[in-house]
N, C-alpha and C positions, 0 to 999 in steps of 0.2 A: 504495499500500500503506500503511494505517495504521501509524505507528511511534512510537507517543506514549511518552515517557518512562516512564510507568508501567506499562507492557509490559515493556520492558527489565528492570524491577526483579525480576520472578519468571521472565522468560524465563532459563534456562540449557541446559547441554547435552542436556538432557531435552526433548521437545516435550509438555509438559505445561499444565494450568490452575492457574489461582492458588487456593489455598486462601482461605477465609472471611476468616481473619486478614491475608491478602496483599492482598486486596480493600480492607479497611478500611483497613490501613494506608497504602495507596497513596491512597485517598481523602483521609485526613489531609495526606498530602503535597501532594495537589494544592491542597486549601484553602490550605496555607502557601505555596504559590507564586503563587496567583490569589485572596488575600483578599477582595478587592473582588467577585468574581466568584461565588465558592463557598461555600457553607455546610451543613456535616455537623451533623445532628442525630438524636436517637434518637426515634422516632415510636411506638413501643411495645415491648412484651416478648412473646416467644414462652411457650409453657406450661411450658417448662423454666427460663423467667428470662432467656434470652439477650436481648440488645437485636436491635432490630430498626431498623436506621439509613435514613436516606435522604440522600443528596447532592444538592444542589440548585444549578442553573447558570443565572445570567442573572436580570433581573429583569423579564422582560416579562409583560404582563398574562394572556396565554395559556399553558398548561401542557400539555406533554408528559410522561406518566408513564411510565417505564421501568421494568419488576418484572425483578429477576434472581432466579436461584435458587428458583422456585416448586416444583422439583424436584431431589432432592439426587442424582439421579444423571445431571443434566444439568448439568455445570458450566461451560458455555462463557459464561453471560450475565453474570458478574461481571466479565469481561474486557471482555467488549463494553461494558458500562456504563463503564468508566473509560475506554476509546478514546472513547467518544461524549462523555463529560463533559469529557474534555481538549480535543477538539476544539471545543466549544463554549465552553469557557473561555479558549482562545487566540484567541478571535475570527475563527475560520476561518468567514466567511458564505459559505458555498458556495450557500446556500438561504437564502431568506425565513425560514424554520423555525430556521435556526439563528443567527439575530441576537438576542443576549441582551437586547434594548430591546424586542423584540417578544414572544419566546416564552421561557418558564422551563422548564429540563429538571428534572425531578425523577427521581431514580433510587433506588428502593429496592435496597440493595445485596444482599441476601439475605433472601428472604420465608419461609424456612424454616430458620432457623439450628439449630435442632435436629435436623432430617434431615441437614443438610450435616456435624454432627458426627459421627453415625453414620456416614454414607457415608465421609467423610475418615478416621476411625480403620480402617476396612477398608482404604483405599488406602496407608496406613501399612505393612500386613503384606505388600505385593506389592513385587518388585524393580522400583525405576525402569527403564525401557527406553527406548532412544532412539523407537521407535515401539512404542505400545502395542498388545496383541492384544486379541481378543474375549474369551480366557480371563481375562486379567488384569483386564479391565474387570469382567466380571460375577463374577468372585472377589471383588472389593473394594467393589462399589457397592451404594447401598440405596436402595430407593423405597417410602415407605411404603404402607399400606391408604389406599383411596380417602377413608374418614372422616378420615385424618390429613393430608390435601393441602390445604394452604391455599385454593386456588383451586377445588378440586372438594370439598370438605367440605360446603359449603350446598347441592349439588345432593343430597347423600343426606341432607340434612336434619341435620347437625350444624354448628355455629358455634363456629370456634377462635379463639382470641385474635389469631392472626396473619391471618385472616379479617378479623376485626373492625377489625382495624389497617387493612389494605387498604381494606375499605369507607368507614371513616372518611377515610381519606387521599382517596380519590376523591369524597368529598362534600365536603370541604373545597377541593379544587383545580379539580374539575368541568374535567378534562383533556380537550380535544379530541379528544387521541388518547392510548390505554393500549397499551404494547407489553409484550408477555409474552415473554421470552427462554427458548425452549426449545431444546431439543437431541433428535434421534434418533438410536439407537445406528446402526442401519443404513440406507441408502437414499438418499434425495434431500433436495431442500430443499422446504419448501412454506409457505404461508401461510394462516392461517385469520381470517376478518376476521366482524364483525357486521354489516357493511354492505360493500358493494364499493368500493372506491378504483382506479377504472379506471386512474388516471396510475400507479398503483403497478406495472402489469405489465411493461411495458417496462424500466424499470431494473432489476428483479429479476430478469427473465430475462438481462439482458445481464450483471450481477454474478456469476450462478452460471455464465455462460458462460465469463468471464475467469479465473473462479478453477477452472474443470475441476469444478464441482460439479453433479451432475445434478439434474434437477428431478421432484419426486414426482409423475407422474402417476396420481393413484389411492392413496388412503392411508386405513388403518384407522380412523385418527382422526376423519376427515370422510368416513366411507364413502358417506353419502346426502346430502352436501351439495351444494348448488349449486355449479357450477365455472365461472364464466364466462372465466376465462383461465388458462394454462399454471400448474398447481400453485397456483392461489389458488381457496380455497373459503370460500364465504359462509353463515354461520349461516340455517338456513330461518327463516321467521316463527315466533314462540312456540307458536300453535297447530296448527302442522305435525310431529307426532311421528312422521310415517311415513318421514321421510327422516332420522332420526336413530339413531345408532349404539346398540345395547344399553347400557342403564345411564345413558343421558344425556338420559332423557326430560324431566327437571328443569333441565336447561341454563341456562334463565331466571334459575335463583337463583345461579349462580355470579359470581363476581366478574368474571368477562369481560363480564357483561351488564351492569355498573353504570353506566359511562360513557354509555352509551345515553340513559340517564334525563335527561342532560342534553345530549342532542345530539352526544356523543363518540361515537368508536369504538375498538372494540379489535382490534389486530392479534396474532396468537400467532405468532411467528417461529420456524420451525424450520429447523435446521441438521444435516446428519449428521455423526457422527463417521467412520464408515466409510462411503463411498460405494459403492452399486452401480448400474452403468449400466443395469442391467434396470429401474430405477425410472422410467426414460423412455423405456421402449422402449413405443410405441404399436401395435405389430401385434398383430393378434388372435391369441391363444393357441390353439394346437392342443389342441382335447380339454379344456377350460377345465372342465367338468364333472367329468371325472375328476380332474383335478389339485385341484380344490377339496375332492373329497371323501378324497383322498390327504391335504391339510392338515389336514382334521378329524380325521384318524387321528393325523396327527403331535403335534397339540396334546393331543389326550387321551390318545396312549399315552404321552407324554412327562410329563404330568402324573400319569398313574397310577403310574409308577415312581418319579418322587419321592415322591410320596404314601406309596408302599411302604415306602420307608426312613423318611419321616417318622413312620409309624404304629410301626416298631421303634424309633424314638428316643424318642419322647414321654414315656415313662416318667421319662428322666433330662434332659430338656431343662428350661432355665428355663421357668416358665409364662407365657403370653402377656402377661397383664396386666403382666409386669415386663418383658418382651424385645420390642422392636420387631421385631427380624427373626424371631422366632417369630410375631408377630400376621401379618406378611406371608405367611410359608409357609403358615400355618392358613388364612388369608384365601383364599388362590389354591387350597387343596386343597378349600374348602367351595363348590364351583361356579363357580369363573372360569373354569376351562379350557373347561367347557360353556358358558358365557355365551359366551365369546371365539368358539368353533366355530357356536354357534347363531346368532351375529350377522351372517355372512357367507352363510346360508342363502336369502335372496332372491337372491344372486349366484348361487348355486349352480342353483338351480332355473331362472333365465333361460339359465344356461349349457347346461343339459341340453335345452333346446328351442330355442335358437338355431340359425339356419340359419348357413351358412360366410358369407354376404354380410350377415349381420344386424348393424347397425353398434352394437348392444347388446353385441354377443359381449365377454365381458371379455378384456382387453387382457393382454399380457405384464407392463407395468407393474401393473397391480392385482393378478396373481395373485403377482406378487413381492412387494407390499406384504403380502398375507395370508401368504406364505411367511415373510415378516420377523416376523410376529407370531406364526405357528403355533410359530415355533423360539423366539422370544423368551421366551415364558410359561414353559415348564420349565425353561430354561437360567438364567432369573432366581431362579427359586424353588430350583433346586438350588445355585447360588452361595450363596444366603443359608443355606441348610441345612448346606452345607460350613462356613461360618463358626462356625455353632452347634457342629457336632461337633468342630471344631478347637479349640474352647474349652471343651470338656466333659473332665473326668476320670474319667468313666465306663469301664469296661473294654470295654464295648460299642463306644464310640465310633469307636476306630481301624479297626475291621473296616467299619463302615458308611460311616467317610469314605471308605476305598479303594474300595469298592463304588460310592459315588454319583461319586468324583473321577473314575473310569473313565469312567462315563456321560457326564458333565458335559464331560471333554475332548475325547471321541469330538463329542458335539452342537457344538461348538465349531468344530471341525475342518470338519466336516459344513457347518456354516453358511457358513463363510469361502469354502469350495469352492462350495458350491450357490448362494451370492449375489454369488459374485465380489469380493467385498471389497475396498477398498484405503483406507488412512488418508488422512484430510484432515487436512493440516498445522492444528493450534490457530489459527497465524494466520490462514489463509484461512477458517476457521469463523468466528472474530471480525470480520474484514473483510465477509464475505459480510452477516453476521447485521446489523452495524453500518449498511452500504449501504443494508438491507433497510430498517432502522428510520428514516433518513433520507429515503428516497424516499416511506415511508408518512407521514411526519410533512409532507412538502413538499406531498404529495396532499391529505391532511387538512386543513391549512391554507388550501389555495387554495379547497377546498369551503366552509370555514368564513366565509372573506372575500366 
């Protein structure tokens, strides 16, 4: 188990993630303890002028770039970055990749500090609990629209200052490996790669098994990607759009695809906050065609109900151009629910005509992955809209809040039961993500040499 001093600084009686401020302060203390090995500097600023900082450890000629905080509702990455940085700074040379004379590790501590500030403001309004719940999570966190996500914005044709900072850093460092640290709300762990790293598969599986974290066999994020090993997905060639999830046709423009220009590889490392063992159930799902039709109805019906409340509240909510929460709720109402449901239509058609012994029949894990997404979209929008209604002083806001909160609470309870969720301790999330990054670095370094 990783037990760095920096982790102890923010670990208390609750099982929580560090804030951006705590990550930054821990990084400063790490530099103080290991001044010869560590450097902390500002590499740019966000749209709102917040600093984007990078902690570098080691002095080797080869670089691993680790990006924390690309999504503000996925807070595990900051803790993982600190754990990895301290391990390298201590000189724990378990692998060639952790030799500071050979490899420099560069950690972007939070790529989206503006989004993190909005998300952390919501977290302050919730009551701290020993074990978080889906209800408390969705009531507090924030995920911006696609055009305001630094890694994703270039795909939809927008260049953010944060995106440019990351592109410039990649161009300067030419990392042989970039690791983007993500987490998922419910499900299992998986890795997305821009090219396969065969030696990653075994340690990744072993780590998950030791920590009781299921692997995600089938994921919406890589719905039609190649799948060379358990829960490892590889981006198809740039000219192959038939296997990409809707909305990702221009994925080659993403920051993920920048390191391959220099012979590097990107690994997107996902760990679950709440595990669902359904994520690794490879048995064929009975009547999957019917189940997928039900899930289509689930996401569309939920979306319609949230949008109905939104329509009643639009007159007194802050305008979208002035409020990031409002922008997300409007974006989701403007076709996102339909896009999500339509993206798994090929699977639904295949399921409808597959014989019982057809190996292409959707598995329980695949159906569970889509079940997670179908429930996530409406409940995410509802949580944001509840924050907007709570902040409003309009007379109609309270009644709408109560109406939506009843739906929201029922949806969260239904999701916990249907998906059989269990909380994964933050320490286990961090350890698994750190182990996976180390295994990816060792595998990529061997390929380099």
